[in-house]
C-alpha beads as a LAMMPS data file, in Angstrom:
LAMMPS data file: protein, C-alpha beads

84 atoms
83 bonds

1 atom types
1 bond types

-500.0 500.0 xlo xhi
-500.0 500.0 ylo yhi
-500.0 500.0 zlo zhi

Masses

1 110.0

Atoms # bond

1 1 1 -33.392 -397.662 -413.349
2 1 1 -30.864 -396.539 -415.932
3 1 1 -28.522 -395.362 -413.142
4 1 1 -28.627 -398.839 -411.603
5 1 1 -27.697 -400.466 -414.927
6 1 1 -24.931 -397.888 -415.442
7 1 1 -23.531 -398.545 -411.929
8 1 1 -23.715 -402.285 -412.519
9 1 1 -21.803 -402.015 -415.809
10 1 1 -19.240 -399.720 -414.157
11 1 1 -18.826 -402.171 -411.270
12 1 1 -18.271 -405.058 -413.696
13 1 1 -15.644 -403.081 -415.646
14 1 1 -13.797 -402.072 -412.454
15 1 1 -13.935 -405.662 -411.157
16 1 1 -12.546 -406.967 -414.453
17 1 1 -9.737 -404.360 -414.475
18 1 1 -8.728 -405.063 -410.853
19 1 1 -8.824 -408.791 -411.420
20 1 1 -6.600 -408.504 -414.522
21 1 1 -4.193 -406.162 -412.707
22 1 1 -3.678 -408.313 -409.608
23 1 1 -4.236 -411.767 -411.061
24 1 1 -2.960 -411.845 -414.649
25 1 1 -3.951 -414.880 -416.703
26 1 1 -1.485 -417.731 -416.492
27 1 1 0.292 -418.331 -419.742
28 1 1 1.632 -421.733 -420.481
29 1 1 4.961 -422.059 -422.221
30 1 1 4.729 -424.615 -424.993
31 1 1 7.111 -427.484 -424.383
32 1 1 9.373 -428.580 -427.183
33 1 1 8.762 -432.151 -428.250
34 1 1 11.250 -434.660 -426.920
35 1 1 13.674 -434.985 -429.793
36 1 1 16.518 -436.606 -427.962
37 1 1 18.498 -438.286 -430.678
38 1 1 21.779 -440.027 -430.086
39 1 1 24.677 -437.922 -431.306
40 1 1 27.766 -439.512 -432.845
41 1 1 31.131 -438.001 -433.746
42 1 1 32.590 -438.071 -437.217
43 1 1 36.110 -439.600 -436.970
44 1 1 37.479 -437.292 -439.689
45 1 1 36.184 -433.781 -439.018
46 1 1 35.183 -434.425 -435.380
47 1 1 31.743 -432.847 -435.849
48 1 1 28.717 -434.223 -434.016
49 1 1 25.733 -435.396 -436.019
50 1 1 22.560 -437.233 -435.149
51 1 1 22.761 -440.960 -435.618
52 1 1 19.659 -440.889 -437.831
53 1 1 21.183 -438.387 -440.287
54 1 1 24.691 -439.794 -440.446
55 1 1 26.429 -441.625 -443.285
56 1 1 26.824 -445.068 -441.676
57 1 1 29.395 -447.610 -442.837
58 1 1 30.557 -450.931 -441.401
59 1 1 34.293 -451.403 -441.825
60 1 1 36.071 -454.483 -440.435
61 1 1 33.089 -455.288 -438.226
62 1 1 33.094 -451.780 -436.738
63 1 1 30.240 -449.337 -437.352
64 1 1 31.443 -445.852 -438.253
65 1 1 29.340 -442.715 -438.592
66 1 1 30.310 -439.868 -440.930
67 1 1 28.754 -436.476 -441.583
68 1 1 28.804 -437.173 -445.306
69 1 1 30.319 -439.156 -448.126
70 1 1 33.226 -436.729 -448.446
71 1 1 34.448 -437.469 -444.900
72 1 1 33.981 -441.180 -445.546
73 1 1 36.229 -440.968 -448.639
74 1 1 38.860 -439.036 -446.655
75 1 1 38.772 -441.703 -443.954
76 1 1 39.202 -444.551 -446.454
77 1 1 42.050 -442.705 -448.203
78 1 1 43.900 -442.046 -444.948
79 1 1 43.426 -445.619 -443.645
80 1 1 44.358 -447.418 -446.828
81 1 1 46.169 -450.702 -446.277
82 1 1 49.607 -450.937 -447.925
83 1 1 49.691 -453.365 -450.827
84 1 1 52.212 -456.242 -450.643

Bonds

1 1 1 2
2 1 2 3
3 1 3 4
4 1 4 5
5 1 5 6
6 1 6 7
7 1 7 8
8 1 8 9
9 1 9 10
10 1 10 11
11 1 11 12
12 1 12 13
13 1 13 14
14 1 14 15
15 1 15 16
16 1 16 17
17 1 17 18
18 1 18 19
19 1 19 20
20 1 20 21
21 1 21 22
22 1 22 23
23 1 23 24
24 1 24 25
25 1 25 26
26 1 26 27
27 1 27 28
28 1 28 29
29 1 29 30
30 1 30 31
31 1 31 32
32 1 32 33
33 1 33 34
34 1 34 35
35 1 35 36
36 1 36 37
37 1 37 38
38 1 38 39
39 1 39 40
40 1 40 41
41 1 41 42
42 1 42 43
43 1 43 44
44 1 44 45
45 1 45 46
46 1 46 47
47 1 47 48
48 1 48 49
49 1 49 50
50 1 50 51
51 1 51 52
52 1 52 53
53 1 53 54
54 1 54 55
55 1 55 56
56 1 56 57
57 1 57 58
58 1 58 59
59 1 59 60
60 1 60 61
61 1 61 62
62 1 62 63
63 1 63 64
64 1 64 65
65 1 65 66
66 1 66 67
67 1 67 68
68 1 68 69
69 1 69 70
70 1 70 71
71 1 71 72
72 1 72 73
73 1 73 74
74 1 74 75
75 1 75 76
76 1 76 77
77 1 77 78
78 1 78 79
79 1 79 80
80 1 80 81
81 1 81 82
82 1 82 83
83 1 83 84
């Protein structure tokens, strides 16, 4: 009786090993969440930033997006209107 149990255990182990060797478990690759944000270009330094994280300013009815306040100040300084 003990030989039968031993053969049964051995058969199960061999079956498991063959199954794992020829049919490995399928692994799923986790998908990155859809984070498609609109990218905008800074008019001063030409870098691309997400619209949500940009420094947004409306000048003369036109919406401009900057990477930070420093680029905004450079833009205003370079586009200053001459005083009459």
